[in-house]
N, C-alpha and C positions, 0 to 999 in steps of 0.2 A: 688639372686633371678633372674634368669634370666626372663625379663619380656615376652618372646618370646617362653619359654618353653611349648611345647604343648603336653608332655607326660603326662597322669593323674598320672601315677607311680611315677611323681617327683615332683607332686606339695605338698608342704608342709601343714601341717594342719593348719596355721597362714594365709593361702590363703583366702581372703574373698568367693573364689567360692568353695572351699575346699570341700563342701557337695554335690557337682554338680559336680562332674569331667569332664563329658562330655559337660559342656555348656560353650562355649566361648572358645574352645580348639579342634584341631584336630589334631593329628598326626597320618598319615596313617599308618597301618599295613598289612603285606601280608595277613594276615587270614581274613581282612575285607570282610564283605558284599558288593558285586558291583553286580549292574542289569545285568540279561542276556541281550545281547545286541538285540536279536531277539523279546524282550518284550517292549523295549524302544518306547513310544509314540504310543504303540499298543494298540488298544480295541477290537481286537479278542477275541470269547470264550475263546479261550486258553490262550490268555494274561491276562484278568481279571482273571482268576482263578490264575494266577502265581502273580499277584498285591496283590489278595486278601490274598493269603500266605505270601506274605512280609508282609501287613499291620498287619498280625496276629503276627508277631513278635515285633510288637510296644506295650511296656507295661508299666505300670507304673514305671518299672526299668530304661528303657532308655528313659524315658519323661524328655525333658529338661526343657519344659514351660507347665504348666496347665492353660487352659484360662478360661474366665468367662463363665457362661452357656450362650450357644450358640453360643460360638467361637469353633476355632480347637485347640487342643494341638500341640506341635511341639516336634518330635521324632529324634534322632540320631540313625542309624542303619550303622553301618559301615560307608559305603563312601556315603552315603547319608542322607538326610534331610528329614521329612516325615510331613505334617502337616494333620491333620484327627482329627475328633471328634467321632469315631469309640467308644471309650472307656465311652462316655456321653450319658446320657438318650437323647431320641429323644425332642428335645426343643418344648414348647407350647408357645401359643399367639404370640407376635410381633418376638421375636427368631426363631420361626417355620420358619419364613420368609427370614432366612439367605441363602444365594444363593452365593455360592463363586466360582461358573464359571465364574462370572466377573473378580473378582480379579486374578484369575488364568489366564485365556486369557489374561488380561493385563500384567501378570507377564511374560508371553511366550514372547508377542510381544516387552516390554520395555527390555528384555534381547536380543533379536535378533537385536534392535537399538543398544544398549549398546556395545555389542562385536563388532561394526564396527568403533568404535571411542576410546574405553578403549583398547589400541594395550596392555598394559603394566600391566593392572589391572584385575583381573579376575573376570568374572561372572559366578554364576552356571548354569550349563547346565539343563534342565528340562527333567526327564525322562518320568513322566506320569502325567497327569493333568485330571481326568475325575471323574467319579461316580464310588463308589465301594458300594454297597448295599444301594443306595440312597442317599450316603453322598459324599461331594467332597473332594477328594484326592489330593494332590500334593506331587511329589516326584520329590528331585532335589538335585544335586551334593553336597556334602559337602567340602568347601572350606581348605584345610590346613592351619594352622596358628593360631593366637589368635585374638578373638575380642579384638579391641583396650578398650573399656570397662574393659575388663579384666586384659589387660598389664596396665593400667592407673595405677594401685596401686603401680608400681614398676620405673616407667618411670620418668625422670628429667624435669622440666619445659619448658627446650629447646625442648626437644625431643615433648612435648604437642605441644607446637608451631608449630613445625615442621609438625606435622600431622595436625594440622589445615589446614594448608597454602597448603598441599597435597589433601584435600579433597575441599577447595577452588577451587583448579586446576582442579579436576574432575568435578565438576560443571561446570567451567566454558568451558569444553571440550566438556559437555554432551548439554550444551544450545544452541551449535552451531547446534545442529539436529533440524532443523525446522518441524512443523506440515505438512502433507498433505493438498490440496488445499481445500478438503471438511470439515477440520476443522479450523472453523473461531474465535471460543470462547473458554475459557478455557474449557479442557476436559482431562478425562484419555485418555491414549493411545489406549484403547478399551472402550467405551463409555460406563458408568453403568447408566440405568436411575433412580436408586434409591440406592445409595450406604451407607446410612444409614441404610436400611432394609439389604440387600444384603451382605454387608462385616462389618458392624457395627460402620463405622465412626462416631464423634459426630457430632452432629448439627452444630456445632462451625465451625468444619472443612468444612462442604457443603456449609453453608452460605460463607466463605471466597471464595471457589473455584467456588460457581456459583451463586454469588451475581449479581443482574440486571445492578450493576453501573460497569461494567467492564470497567476499565483503561488500561490494560496491553496493551501495543504496542511493547512489545519484546519476542512474544511468543516462547518458546524454550523446550526443552527435559528436563524435571527434573526430579530427581529421588522420592524427596518429602518425604525421611525418612533417610537423611543421618545421623543416630545418632550414636554414639561412637560403638555401640554394631552391627552396619550393617557394619562397616569397620572390615575388615580382615587384621591384621599386622604382619611383620616379619622382623627383623634386620633392624627396623626403617623406613620401608617403609610400606605404604598401598598396599597391594597386591592382595584385593578384597573387591568386594562390594557387598551385598546380600538384599533379600527383596525389590523385585522390585515393588510388588502388589500395591504400592500407587502412582506409577508414572505417569507422565501427563504430556500436552503441557501447561505451565503456563509462568506468566510474573515472573522475579526476586523479587518484591517486594510482590508479592502474595506467592511465595514458601517462602519466609522470614517469612512473617505472620503466616504460616501455623507452621513454624520451631520454631518460639519464642513463640506461644499462646498454642501449643498442643504438639511438640516431647520434648521439653527441660523443666528442671525444672524452678520454680519460686521463687523469693526472699521470699515475702510472705509466703510460704509454710513453710518457715525454721524460721519465724520471733520468735516463741516459743521458739527454742531452743537456742537462743544466742549463735550461733555459732561464732568463731572467723572468723575476716573479712578474712584472708587468707584461711581458709577452705569454706568459700562461694565463695571466686573468683576461687575457683577449682572445686567447684560444678557448678557454673554458666558459667565456660571457654567455652564451647561450644555454646553457646544462641547468639553470635554474629557471627556465621558460615558467615552469608551471608553479612555480613559487610565490604563490599571490596571497595577499592577508584578505 
């Protein structure tokens, strides 16, 4: 099996993601939906009607990911990815205070910065980031290729090592972007006064980022969510990096702490399964992404 096969019609039934053929793979087709240029990043009444009609095409059939209550689902529609909660009942209580406008503004600005330095790695263009029927909707480009987490089942150990090194190089490039003078402490690219309420991050992540004992002396631009699923690959190369909503200006150790404590699996969670050490090494392979000399 070609690890970089992105045509859903060519995926064998034994593939780990065969039951969600749109997930983690995109092979552009001439018939794919593409946004009308005149409505890109427009919020005129006509454009809002257009984007509302686009959103209506997002159903359970093309949903890639169903969120927990209060979150947003993720849909694939031709050449775009759409994040929206329109299929959910209106959240109540604490979850009713979700406001993804901060995360979306952060994603837009982070992508703008990343484009300046990731010359050979594609980042998605944002086509729409606003409210439809009172709910935050983000529409962005769908990057051709395969998610590294999807290709993982087919690639060799040497290929995995290579991909980790490529990801480290991306991180090193990004950190050369320093924050503007008005940002003097850890922050998202677009500051968010309450990310726990607004975007649903864990309290522990908030504590790591906004701890009083800030010791970072190397503030730089961090993607802050470089998981295998966010790396798009093809022909042994990382060709795209997606999901920039958590990006911010942090020190290397802070980003590493978030990566290890929140973004990656923990050995203790598998203790009861008594898995072979070789399998555990593979599961935890991405955990030391920030361990560089």
